[in-house]
C-alpha positions as CSV (number, residue, x, y, z in Angstrom):
1,M,68.4,115.9,28.4
2,L,71.5,115.6,30.1
3,R,72.1,116.9,33.6
4,A,75.3,118.7,33.9
5,I,77.8,120.4,36.6
6,V,80.5,122.9,35.8
7,C,83.3,123.1,38.1
8,D,86.1,126.0,37.9
9,D,87.8,127.9,40.8
10,E,87.5,131.1,38.7
11,Q,83.9,132.7,38.5
12,P,84.3,134.3,34.9
13,A,85.1,130.6,33.6
14,I,82.3,129.3,35.0
15,D,79.9,132.2,33.9
16,L,81.4,131.6,30.2
17,I,80.6,127.8,30.0
18,S,77.5,128.3,31.8
19,D,76.2,130.8,29.3
20,F,77.4,128.7,26.4
21,L,76.0,125.6,28.0
22,E,72.6,127.3,28.4
23,Q,72.4,128.0,24.6
24,S,72.2,124.2,24.0
25,D,68.7,122.8,24.4
26,Q,70.8,119.3,25.3
27,V,71.6,120.3,28.7
28,E,70.1,120.9,32.1
29,L,72.8,122.9,34.0
30,V,72.1,122.0,37.5
31,A,75.0,123.1,39.3
32,R,78.1,125.7,39.2
33,C,80.9,124.8,41.8
34,Q,84.0,126.7,42.6
35,S,85.5,123.8,44.4
36,A,86.0,120.1,43.4
37,A,84.9,118.8,46.8
38,D,81.6,120.6,46.3
39,A,81.3,119.3,42.8
40,L,81.9,115.7,44.2
41,A,79.2,116.1,46.9
42,I,76.6,116.9,44.2
43,I,78.0,114.1,41.8
44,D,77.8,111.4,44.5
45,R,74.0,112.3,45.0
46,G,73.5,110.7,41.7
47,D,71.5,111.6,38.6
48,I,74.5,113.8,37.0
49,D,75.2,112.7,33.4
50,L,78.2,115.1,32.4
51,V,80.8,117.2,34.2
52,F,83.1,120.0,33.1
53,F,85.9,120.0,35.2
54,D,88.9,122.4,35.7
55,V,92.1,120.6,35.9
56,E,94.1,123.1,38.0
57,M,92.1,124.1,41.2
58,P,93.3,124.9,44.8
59,E,93.0,122.2,47.3
60,L,91.6,119.5,44.9
61,T,92.4,119.5,41.3
62,G,89.8,118.4,38.9
63,V,91.8,115.1,37.8
64,A,92.1,114.3,41.5
65,A,88.4,114.6,42.0
66,A,87.7,112.7,38.9
67,T,89.5,109.7,40.4
68,Q,87.4,110.2,43.7
69,I,83.9,109.8,42.3
70,N,82.0,107.1,43.9
71,V,78.8,107.1,42.5
72,E,77.8,104.2,39.9
73,P,77.5,105.0,36.8
74,K,79.6,107.7,36.7
75,P,79.1,110.7,35.0
76,L,81.1,111.4,31.7
77,L,83.9,113.7,32.0
78,V,85.0,117.0,30.1
79,F,88.0,118.5,31.0
80,V,88.4,122.2,30.3
81,T,92.0,123.2,30.6
82,A,94.8,125.8,29.8
83,H,97.1,122.5,29.0
84,P,97.4,120.6,26.0
85,E,95.8,117.6,25.6
86,Y,98.7,115.1,25.8
87,A,99.7,117.0,29.0
88,V,96.4,116.2,30.4
89,E,96.3,112.5,29.2
90,A,99.4,111.9,31.3
91,F,97.2,111.7,34.3
92,G,95.2,108.8,32.9
93,I,91.8,109.7,33.1
94,D,89.4,108.6,30.9
95,A,87.6,111.7,29.7
96,I,85.5,111.7,26.6
97,D,86.9,115.5,25.8
98,Y,89.3,118.2,26.5
99,V,88.5,121.7,25.6
100,L,91.2,124.3,25.6
101,K,90.9,127.8,27.3
102,P,90.2,130.4,26.3
103,V,86.8,128.3,25.7
104,R,84.8,129.0,22.3
105,R,81.0,128.3,21.9
106,D,81.5,125.9,19.0
107,R,84.2,123.8,20.7
108,L,82.2,123.5,23.9
109,L,78.9,122.5,22.3
110,K,80.8,119.9,20.2
111,S,81.7,118.2,23.4
112,V,77.9,118.2,24.3
113,E,77.1,116.7,21.2
114,K,79.6,114.0,21.7
115,A,78.3,113.5,25.2
116,V,74.5,113.1,23.9
117,R,75.5,110.6,21.5
118,M,77.6,108.5,23.7
119,T,74.8,108.7,26.4
120,R,72.3,107.5,23.5
121,L,74.4,104.6,23.2
122,I,74.9,103.7,26.7
123,E,71.2,103.8,27.2
124,E,70.6,101.5,24.6
125,S,73.2,99.0,25.9
126,R,71.4,99.0,29.4
127,N,67.9,98.4,28.1
128,R,69.0,95.7,26.0
129,T,67.8,92.3,27.2
130,V,70.3,89.9,25.9
131,P,70.7,86.3,27.3
132,S,73.7,85.6,29.6
133,K,75.4,83.4,26.8
134,Q,74.7,83.5,23.2
135,L,76.0,81.9,19.8
136,D,77.6,79.3,22.0
137,Y,78.8,77.9,18.8
138,L,81.3,80.5,18.8
139,S,84.8,80.9,20.3
140,D,87.5,83.3,20.6
141,T,89.5,82.8,17.0
142,D,91.3,85.2,14.7
143,D,88.0,86.1,13.2
144,V,85.8,86.2,16.3
145,I,86.2,88.1,19.4
146,K,84.1,87.5,22.4
147,I,83.5,90.6,24.7
148,Q,82.0,90.3,27.8
149,D,79.6,93.2,29.2
150,A,78.1,92.4,32.3
151,G,76.3,89.3,32.0
152,S,76.2,89.2,28.5
153,F,78.6,88.3,25.6
154,H,79.2,90.0,22.3
155,F,80.7,87.9,19.6
156,L,81.9,90.4,16.9
157,P,83.8,89.5,13.6
158,V,87.0,91.3,13.9
159,K,86.7,92.5,10.6
160,D,84.0,94.7,11.4
161,I,85.4,96.6,14.2
162,L,86.4,100.0,12.7
163,W,87.5,101.7,16.0
164,I,86.6,101.9,19.6
165,E,86.1,105.0,21.4
166,A,86.2,105.3,25.6
167,A,83.2,106.7,27.3
168,G,84.2,106.6,30.9
169,D,83.1,103.5,32.5
170,Y,82.1,102.1,28.7
171,S,83.5,101.7,25.5
172,L,81.8,102.6,22.1
173,L,82.7,100.2,19.3
174,H,82.2,101.4,15.8
175,N,81.4,98.8,13.7
176,T,80.5,98.5,10.0
177,G,77.0,99.5,10.1
178,T,76.3,99.8,13.8
179,E,77.5,101.0,17.0
180,I,77.3,99.1,20.5
181,A,78.3,100.4,24.0
182,V,79.7,97.9,26.3
183,R,80.5,98.6,30.0
184,R,83.9,97.9,30.1
185,T,86.8,100.4,29.8
186,I,89.0,100.8,26.8
187,S,92.0,99.7,28.6
188,S,90.7,96.3,29.8
189,L,89.4,95.8,26.2
190,E,92.7,96.5,24.7
191,T,94.0,93.4,26.4
192,E,91.6,91.0,25.0
193,L,92.4,92.5,21.2
194,P,94.7,91.2,18.7
195,G,97.5,93.4,19.0
196,N,98.8,92.7,15.4
197,R,95.2,94.1,14.4
198,F,94.4,97.0,16.7
199,L,96.5,99.9,17.8
200,R,95.8,102.4,20.8
201,I,96.4,105.8,19.3
202,H,94.7,108.1,21.8
203,R,94.0,107.5,25.7
204,S,90.6,107.6,24.0
205,A,90.8,105.6,20.6
206,I,91.7,102.1,19.5
207,I,91.8,101.6,15.6
208,S,91.6,98.6,13.4
209,V,94.8,98.5,11.1
210,D,92.9,96.7,8.6
211,H,90.2,99.7,8.0
212,I,92.9,102.3,7.8
213,S,92.5,104.0,4.5
214,E,94.6,107.3,4.9
215,I,96.8,108.9,7.4
216,R,97.3,112.7,7.6
217,R,100.2,114.2,9.8
218,L,99.4,117.1,12.0
219,A,101.5,119.5,14.1
220,K,103.1,118.6,17.3
221,G,103.3,114.6,16.8
222,E,99.5,114.3,16.3
223,A,97.8,112.8,13.0
224,E,94.3,111.9,11.9
225,L,93.5,108.4,10.6
226,K,90.8,108.0,8.1
227,M,88.8,104.7,9.2
228,G,87.0,103.2,6.2
229,A,84.9,105.6,4.1
230,D,84.3,108.7,5.9
231,T,85.4,108.6,9.4
232,W,88.3,110.4,10.8
233,V,90.2,109.3,14.3
234,K,92.5,111.8,15.9
235,S,95.8,110.4,17.5
236,S,97.5,112.3,20.2
237,R,101.2,113.3,20.8
238,S,101.6,110.5,23.5
239,Y,101.2,107.9,20.4
240,R,103.3,109.5,18.2
241,D,105.6,106.4,17.9
242,V,102.7,104.4,17.1
243,I,101.9,106.5,14.2
244,A,105.5,106.7,13.0
245,G,105.5,102.9,13.1
246,L,102.5,102.8,10.5
247,I,104.1,105.3,8.2
248,D,108.0,104.6,8.2
């Protein structure tokens, strides 16, 4: 069960989100805060898995508070906001989700499900006992990429990577037949991927060009990309030029 905090300067918003979260058997709501400073004090004590931050709050915004979290590992972040996602993306915070106000129960619980899945993968990665070096005969080539994860190295065939998803300090690599979590930000991984085969289409997503099977244009410059047989990844308005380059 995930230990969660809700932080919003408006009490009705806190009450609504709290009511929805308490309907889930996957979340333990440990605090309701009306100021980001109060939330930070609780977060930095440790043992918080998930934080729902309002973006705009007096004195200290949710975005500013996210940059001031000192505890390691950091909790997963969800921004609950009246602003479009692309506007929040501009702040450069690695949140796992953005939920628009007015908050709907089904949409909020979808964020919880995403956090649960990510946490499971992260826990599995922490519990792995992998030697500091493996498969020494492999090296970075056009066909294999070496990804450092703390004291370990993953050697992954490039052709097997479908897409990469941000999870705060971690990145989730969705491969054909498996998923792994590595303690690397998606931005740091982006610099090591072959640029002719991988594209950033969202602050939280990098896709493999080789695995795109369909692209659907959406409103406001967004799109959905089908990766492989049945996985859809959404692009954001901030990366509409990247999508245009794939289609035009």
